[in-house]
N, C-alpha and C positions, 0 to 999 in steps of 0.2 A: 791463290792465297799469297804468293810471293810478289804478285804484281797487281795490287788493287788499282782499278781504274785504267789499267794498261789497254784492255780491249776497247774501251770507249774512246780513248785517245787515238788508238790506231785507226779505228773506224772514221773518226773525224778527220784525221790527217789524210786518209785515203780519198775522202770526198773533196777535200780542199786542195789537194795536190794539183798544181797546174799541169795541163796536158797529160793527165793520168791515162795511159794507154789501155788500161783494163776496164775502164768504166763502160765503154761501148760494147765490147764482146760479152761482158757479163750481163748487161741489160738485154742484149739479144737472146741470151740463153734462158733468162728467167722464165718466160712463158712457155718455153719448150720443156720445162722440167715437170714431168708427170702431169700434163695438162688435164688428164681425166680424173685426177685425185681432187676430192672436195677440199682437202687441206690447202692446196695451192690455188684454189679459186678465191681464197681469202687474201686480200691485198696486204694485210698485216704480215702474213707469213711470207709472202713474196718479198716484202721489205726486209724481213729478217734474213732471208736467203741472200739477198743483194748485199746486205751489210757484212755478212760472214765472208762471202767470196771477195769483196773489196778489201776487207781487213787482211785476209790471208794473202792475197796477191800483193798487197802493199808491203806486208811483212817479208815476203820472199821475192820482192820485185827484181833483185839483181840476178837471182838464179832461175826460179821456176816461173814466177808471175802467175798467170791464169791459164789453165788448160781446159778446153771443152771436155766435159766429163766430170769435172769437179762439182758442177751443179747437181748431178745425180747423186753423188756420194753425200754431199752436204744435205741435199733434200731428204734423203732417206734417214739420216741421223736426226735431222730437225723434226721429222715426223714422229720419231720415237721420243725425243727429249722434250720437244716443244720450247726449249730454252735456247736463246740465241748465243749467249756467251759459252754455255756448256758445249754446244755443238761446235763452236769455233775451236775450242781447246781439244775436243775429241778428234776433229779432222786434222788439226795441226799435229797432234801426236801420231796419227796414222802416217802422214806424209813425211814428217821430219824424223821420226824415230823407228817406225815399224817397216817402212819400205826402204830399198836400197837408195843411196844418195842420188844415183843417176836415173832413177825410175822415170821421173817426169822431166828430167833435164834433157831438153831436145828429144824427149821420148826415147832416149837411148835404152834405158832399162826396159821399157815397155816392149820395144822392138826385139831386144834380146830374148825376153820371156816369150813373146809371140813366136819367135823362131824355134825355141825349144819345144813349145807345145805343138807347133806344126810338125816337127820331127816325130813327136810322140804319135800324132794322129796318123801320119803316113805308115806307121808300123801297126796301128790298131784297126784302121778302116781299109778294107781290101780294095775299095773303089776310089780312095782318096787321090792316088797318083795317076788315075786314068783321065782326069780332066783338069787342065790348067785353070779353067774358069772356076771350077769348084774349089781348087786350092786357094785362088785369090779370094773367093767369097768367104771361105772359112777362116783364112788369115785375117780378113777384115773383121770378122766376128770375134776372133780371139783378141784382136787389138782392142776392140770396143769393150770387151769383157774386162780386160786388164786395166784400161784407162779408168773405167768407172767402177772398178772392183765389183763387177757384175750387177751393180745397182741399176744400170740402164736397161739391162737385157732380161733379167728374170724378175719374177714377182716379189712383193715385199717380204713375205714370210721366208722365202728362200734366201734373198739377199741379206736380210737381217741375220739369219742363221750363219751364213758364210762369214759376215763381219764379226759376229760373236766368237766364232771358233778361230778366225784370223787373229784376234787379240791374244789368244792362248798359244797358238802354234806358229804364227807368222806367215811368211811369204809362201811356204809350201802349200798352204790352204788354197791359194789362188790357182796353183797347178792342179791340185786334186779336184777342185771345183769343176775344172774343164773335163776331167774324166767322167764326171756325172753327166755333163752335157753330151760328151762323146757316146755315152751309153744310148742316148736317144738318136744319135746320128747313125747308129747301126741299122735303123729302119730302112728297108730296101726301097721305099718309095722315092728316096732322094736320087737313086741311080738314073731315073728316066726324066728328071725335071731339068729345064733350062735354068740358067743362073738366077734370073729374076724370080722364078717360081720357088726355087730353093730358098732364096732370101726371105720371101714372103711367108712360106710355110714354116720355115725354121724359127723365125722370130715370133710368129704366132704361137708356136708350140712352147718356146722358152718362156714367154710371158705367163703361160698358164701352168708352169711347173710348180707343184705344191707338195711333192712327196719329200718332206724333210727327213723322214726316217731313212729313206734310200739315200738321200744326200749325205747324211751323217755316216752311213756305211762307207761311202766313197771317201769322205773327208778324214775319217778316223782309222781306217783299216789299210789304206794304201801306203804301206811302209817303204815301198821302193822309192817313192818320191819323198825324199827327206832333205835335210839341209845339205848333206854331202853331195847328193845327186844334183841339187840346184847349183851349188858352188862349182862343181866340176863342169857342168854344162854351160854355165854362164862364162866361165873362163874360156871355153872353147869358142863360144859365139862372139865374145866381146870384141876382139880385134877385127873380125869381119864386119860387124855392125858399125864400128867406128870408121872403118875404111869406106863403107857404103855411104856414111854420113858425109865424109869428105868429098867423095866423087859426086854425090848429089848436089852439094853446095857449088862445086865447080861447074857442073852442067847447068845449074840455074844461072850462075854468073855469066855463062857464055851464050845463053839463049834467052830470047824475049818471052818465049812461051814453053809450056811443058804439056805434053800429051797425057791425058788422063782417061781412064776407063770410067765413064759416067754411069755405068749400069748398076753400080752399088754405091751406097752413100759414102 
């Protein structure tokens, strides 16, 4: 209302900007966004998704830019609203107002929250600390959940439910949502799987989660995970994560290559 025509101008500028670094990564992610959904087999909707992501990354080009995972959040919202500009403003509100300022800034906030949830899991799952590979696998899963606000990992009904309640209660809902997933991780079958099998079975299970009543029980009754809990734990983890960021950048600067475990995405 206060900025009539702003979105259209932003979209046009983003497309016209010389050497816009976000155009290529966004174009690569478009067809990876819920490829099984009929909604995104329509080229018109893919174009809307492209426009929203370009406009947002251009608006935040100095700080966040574009992060893989944004396509899933915007995709889910777009499937609900069907409206390009409305979806842009909803997504903008989530990232700029509802999440911590450093959440996507070099993924610092995401890494802090992943570390906190990993600590929670180590206390909840008795087999979590017995396998370093499992810890890496689940840490990867937690990170993907937080980056995409669960939109990439769980089905549409569950992810929409999470975002609805997130708008009411804020960041604590992202933590509580993982307690819902952890409930399914208690299944003993995971104890005897190798890391590839765990990843395959786990993601297949999560995509099919549809019990929103059970989800809401975890989201609305876990009063231990509140704003004070998050603030206190973020404060404890923050310095360590920033220190790791610095040492990682130094190691990259001093080496031509970095060894990666390619068994998980």
